[in-house]
C-alpha positions in Angstrom: -9.4 8.7 19.7 -9.2 8.7 15.8 -8.0 5.5 14.1 -6.9 5.6 10.4 -6.4 2.5 8.3 -4.9 3.0 4.9 -5.4 0.6 1.8 -4.9 0.3 -1.8 -1.1 0.2 -2.0 0.7 -2.2 -4.1 2.7 -2.5 -7.2 2.0 -0.1 -10.2 3.7 0.4 -13.4 5.1 3.8 -14.3 2.4 6.0 -16.0 -0.1 3.7 -14.3 -2.8 4.7 -11.7 -3.5 3.7 -8.1 -6.1 4.7 -5.4 -5.5 4.8 -1.7 -8.0 4.7 0.8 -8.0 6.0 4.3 -10.9 4.9 6.5 -11.4 6.9 9.7 -13.2 5.8 12.8 -13.4 7.1 16.4 -14.0 10.7 17.1 -14.7 11.6 13.6 -16.4 14.8 14.5 -13.2 16.2 15.8 -11.2 16.0 12.4 -11.0 19.1 10.5 -8.4 18.3 8.0 -7.0 15.1 6.6 -4.0 14.4 4.3 -1.5 12.2 2.7 2.2 12.1 3.4 4.8 9.7 2.1 8.3 8.4 3.0 10.7 6.8 0.7 13.7 4.8 2.0 16.4 7.1 3.5 14.1 10.0 2.8 12.3 12.6 5.2 8.5 12.2 5.2 7.1 14.7 3.0 3.5 16.2 2.5 1.7 15.1 -0.5 -2.0 16.5 -0.3 -4.6 17.3 2.1 -8.4 18.1 2.2 -10.8 19.9 4.6 -13.4 17.7 6.2 -15.9 19.5 4.3 -13.9 19.1 0.9 -14.1 22.7 0.1 -10.3 23.2 0.2 -7.4 21.1 -1.0 -3.7 21.4 -1.0 -1.1 19.4 -3.1 2.7 19.3 -3.2 4.3 20.6 -6.5 5.6 17.2 -7.0 2.2 15.6 -7.6 0.1 18.6 -8.8 -1.8 17.6 -12.0 -1.4 13.9 -11.2 -2.8 13.1 -7.8 -6.3 14.1 -6.6 -7.6 13.9 -3.0 -11.1 13.4 -2.3 -13.5 12.4 0.5 -16.5 10.6 1.1 -17.8 11.7 4.5 -20.8 9.0 4.5 -18.0 6.6 4.7 -15.7 8.4 6.7 -13.1 7.7 4.1 -10.6 10.0 2.1 -9.0 8.8 -1.1 -5.8 9.5 -3.0 -6.1 8.9 -6.8 -2.7 8.7 -8.1 -2.3 8.9 -12.0 0.7 9.2 -14.2 2.8 7.4 -11.5 6.5 7.8 -11.7 9.2 5.6 -10.0 9.9 8.4 -7.5 6.5 8.1 -6.2 7.6 4.8 -4.6 7.2 5.3 -0.8 5.2 4.4 2.1 2.0 6.5 2.3 0.6 7.6 5.6 -2.8 8.9 6.1 -3.1 11.9 8.5 -5.7 13.5 10.4 -5.6 17.0 12.1 -7.4 16.8 15.4 -7.4 19.7 18.0 -4.8 19.0 20.4 -3.6 15.7 18.9 -2.8 14.5 15.2 -3.3 10.9 14.2 -1.4 8.6 11.9 -2.2 5.4 10.1 0.2 2.6 9.8 1.0 3.4 6.1 0.7 1.4 3.0 3.3 0.7 0.4 3.2 1.9 -3.1 5.9 0.5 -5.5 6.1 2.0 -9.0 8.4 -0.2 -11.2 8.4 -2.1 -14.4 
């Protein structure tokens, strides 16, 4: 019903920046909240950031506050994650998530590697 496609992953240097995009399609009108999660090798998937579809409220994990910014462009049905001051511990597969009544949706994930 809701399809999510992430993009923007890749290699970044410590202290650098990267912007992830999540394009949504399908039953867009059913989405009330979207967010980003990440999973490092051998680790549990963890919450990173979320934004209401209206953009009026946002939430961030303590580990990324002040460094990451989530935003959305409803005209493009796209949510972004601007990542600044990247650290090696930010290395993970980043997944886009959509809250849909009765069923949540996940993207395939995009790899972000922070290394020299």
